[in-house]
C-alpha positions as CSV (number, residue, x, y, z in Angstrom):
1,M,-21.7,88.4,50.9
2,T,-21.4,86.4,54.1
3,M,-23.2,89.3,55.8
4,I,-26.1,89.1,53.7
5,K,-26.6,85.5,54.0
6,N,-26.5,85.8,57.9
7,D,-29.2,88.4,57.8
8,I,-31.2,85.8,55.6
9,Q,-30.6,83.1,57.9
10,D,-31.4,85.4,61.0
11,H,-34.7,86.5,59.3
12,L,-35.6,82.8,58.7
13,R,-35.1,81.8,62.1
14,Q,-36.8,84.6,63.7
15,S,-40.0,83.6,61.3
16,A,-39.7,80.1,62.5
17,D,-39.6,81.1,66.2
18,V,-42.6,83.1,65.7
19,K,-44.4,80.3,64.0
20,L,-43.3,77.8,66.8
21,A,-44.7,80.5,69.4
22,A,-48.0,80.7,67.5
23,A,-48.3,77.0,67.5
24,E,-48.4,77.4,71.2
25,T,-50.7,80.4,71.6
26,C,-52.9,80.3,68.4
27,S,-53.9,76.8,68.0
28,A,-56.9,76.8,70.3
29,A,-58.4,79.9,68.5
30,A,-57.3,78.3,65.0
31,E,-59.4,75.3,66.0
32,D,-62.4,77.4,67.0
33,A,-62.1,79.2,63.6
34,V,-61.9,75.8,61.8
35,Q,-65.1,74.9,63.8
36,V,-67.1,78.0,63.1
37,I,-66.0,78.1,59.5
38,A,-66.9,74.7,58.6
39,E,-70.3,74.8,60.2
40,S,-71.0,78.0,58.1
41,L,-69.9,76.3,54.9
42,K,-72.0,73.4,55.6
43,Q,-75.1,75.5,56.0
44,G,-74.2,77.1,52.9
45,G,-72.3,80.1,54.1
46,T,-69.5,82.2,52.9
47,L,-66.4,83.1,54.3
48,F,-65.5,86.6,53.4
49,L,-62.0,87.9,54.1
50,C,-60.4,91.5,54.2
51,G,-57.1,93.3,55.1
52,N,-55.0,96.2,53.8
53,G,-51.6,95.9,52.2
54,G,-49.9,92.8,52.7
55,S,-52.9,91.3,54.7
56,A,-55.0,92.1,51.7
57,G,-52.8,90.0,49.6
58,D,-53.0,87.3,52.7
59,A,-57.0,87.6,52.5
60,Q,-56.8,86.9,48.7
61,H,-54.2,84.1,49.4
62,I,-56.4,82.3,52.1
63,A,-59.6,82.9,49.6
64,A,-57.9,81.2,46.9
65,E,-57.1,78.1,48.9
66,F,-60.7,77.6,49.9
67,V,-62.1,78.1,46.2
68,A,-59.3,76.2,44.3
69,T,-57.8,73.6,46.9
70,L,-55.3,73.7,49.3
71,D,-53.3,70.7,47.6
72,H,-53.9,69.9,44.0
73,R,-52.8,66.5,44.5
74,R,-56.1,66.2,46.7
75,P,-58.7,67.8,44.6
76,R,-62.3,68.7,46.3
77,P,-65.1,70.8,45.6
78,G,-64.6,74.4,45.9
79,L,-65.5,76.2,49.2
80,R,-67.3,79.6,49.3
81,A,-65.0,82.1,49.9
82,L,-64.2,85.8,48.6
83,A,-61.6,88.4,49.7
84,L,-63.2,91.7,49.7
85,T,-60.1,93.1,48.5
86,T,-60.3,92.1,44.9
87,D,-63.3,94.1,43.0
88,T,-61.1,97.3,41.9
89,S,-64.1,98.8,40.4
90,F,-66.1,98.8,43.5
91,L,-63.0,99.7,45.7
92,T,-62.0,102.7,43.6
93,A,-65.7,103.9,43.1
94,F,-66.5,103.7,46.7
95,T,-63.4,104.9,48.2
96,N,-63.4,108.0,45.9
97,D,-67.0,108.9,46.8
98,F,-67.3,107.7,50.4
99,G,-63.7,107.2,51.8
100,Y,-61.7,104.1,52.8
101,E,-63.0,103.4,56.3
102,E,-66.3,101.8,55.4
103,V,-65.1,100.2,52.0
104,F,-65.3,96.5,53.4
105,A,-68.2,97.0,55.6
106,R,-70.3,98.1,52.5
107,Q,-69.6,94.8,50.9
108,V,-70.2,93.0,54.2
109,E,-73.9,94.6,54.4
110,T,-74.6,94.0,50.9
111,L,-73.2,90.5,50.4
112,G,-73.0,89.0,53.7
113,R,-75.8,86.7,55.2
114,D,-76.7,85.5,58.6
115,G,-74.5,82.6,59.2
116,D,-71.6,83.6,57.0
117,V,-68.0,84.2,58.6
118,L,-65.5,87.3,58.3
119,I,-62.0,87.0,58.9
120,G,-60.3,90.5,59.3
121,L,-56.6,90.4,59.0
122,S,-54.9,93.3,60.5
123,T,-51.1,93.1,62.0
124,S,-51.7,95.8,64.4
125,G,-55.4,94.8,64.8
126,N,-56.4,98.8,64.5
127,S,-57.2,98.9,60.7
128,A,-60.3,101.3,60.9
129,N,-61.9,99.6,57.9
130,V,-61.2,96.2,59.2
131,V,-62.8,97.1,62.4
132,A,-65.6,98.6,60.7
133,A,-66.2,95.4,58.8
134,V,-66.0,93.4,61.8
135,K,-68.7,95.6,63.6
136,A,-71.0,95.5,60.4
137,A,-70.6,91.8,60.3
138,K,-71.9,91.5,63.8
139,A,-74.8,93.3,63.3
140,K,-75.8,90.9,60.6
141,G,-75.3,87.9,62.6
142,I,-71.8,87.1,60.9
143,R,-69.6,85.4,63.1
144,T,-66.2,87.2,63.1
145,I,-62.5,86.2,63.3
146,A,-59.4,88.6,63.6
147,M,-56.2,87.7,62.8
148,T,-53.5,90.1,64.2
149,G,-50.3,90.7,65.9
150,E,-49.8,90.0,69.6
151,S,-51.8,93.1,71.0
152,G,-54.9,92.2,69.2
153,G,-55.4,96.0,68.8
154,V,-59.0,97.2,68.7
155,L,-60.2,94.1,67.1
156,K,-59.8,92.2,70.2
157,D,-62.8,93.8,71.9
158,H,-65.0,93.2,68.7
159,A,-64.3,89.9,67.2
160,D,-65.8,86.5,68.3
161,I,-62.4,84.6,67.9
162,L,-59.0,86.4,68.2
163,I,-55.9,84.8,66.6
164,A,-53.2,87.0,67.9
165,V,-49.6,86.0,66.6
166,P,-47.1,86.5,69.3
167,S,-44.9,89.2,67.6
168,S,-44.8,92.9,66.9
169,Q,-42.9,92.4,63.6
170,T,-45.2,93.0,60.6
171,G,-43.5,90.6,58.3
172,H,-43.4,87.9,60.9
173,I,-47.0,88.5,61.5
174,Q,-47.9,87.9,58.1
175,E,-46.0,84.9,57.6
176,A,-47.6,83.3,60.5
177,H,-51.0,84.5,59.2
178,I,-50.4,82.3,56.0
179,A,-49.1,79.5,57.9
180,L,-52.3,79.7,60.2
181,G,-54.4,80.2,56.9
182,H,-53.2,77.2,55.7
183,A,-53.5,75.2,58.9
184,I,-57.2,76.5,59.1
185,T,-57.9,75.5,55.4
186,A,-56.6,71.9,56.0
187,G,-58.4,71.6,59.3
188,I,-61.7,72.6,57.5
189,E,-60.9,70.0,54.6
190,K,-60.9,67.5,57.4
191,Q,-63.9,68.4,59.1
192,L,-65.8,68.4,55.7
193,G,-64.4,65.0,54.9
194,Y,-62.3,65.9,52.0
């Protein structure tokens, strides 16, 4: 039993260390993200989010914080956000007919407007469908934010803002992405006066 407890404590300490490092290396980029998203929302824009696997879950989690509220004890109007990972009818139809690489880009091309914002989550920074979505967004005048691991991957060359968590461990990167998502949401609420 003690060995499992030690493993759990080690995991939590490593996760905390990654978040502490992210506080140092990601805060400036996260602040830039707050400014860009808040300005878009003020103008009636929409925040789109996408990712695969755990990052799909993180995209949905962050979108929910925007639309619902970050803290139910401080209610506020909903903020326009949509995870591009939630429409199973579209996802299965498009990927069955055309493949997976353009599944997010197609939604950005169809739903996105100039002045919107896209957050692409990819721990490696190399998810082809997230890269395609970022490229499609830029072609439409949509600002782009990439949330990745330490290397930034391919996304570092395409996103307007790169939030690269200083880790190569997928789980710890995703844990930090959620913490950053919460911090960004809180910053936007403050920026918008809620």
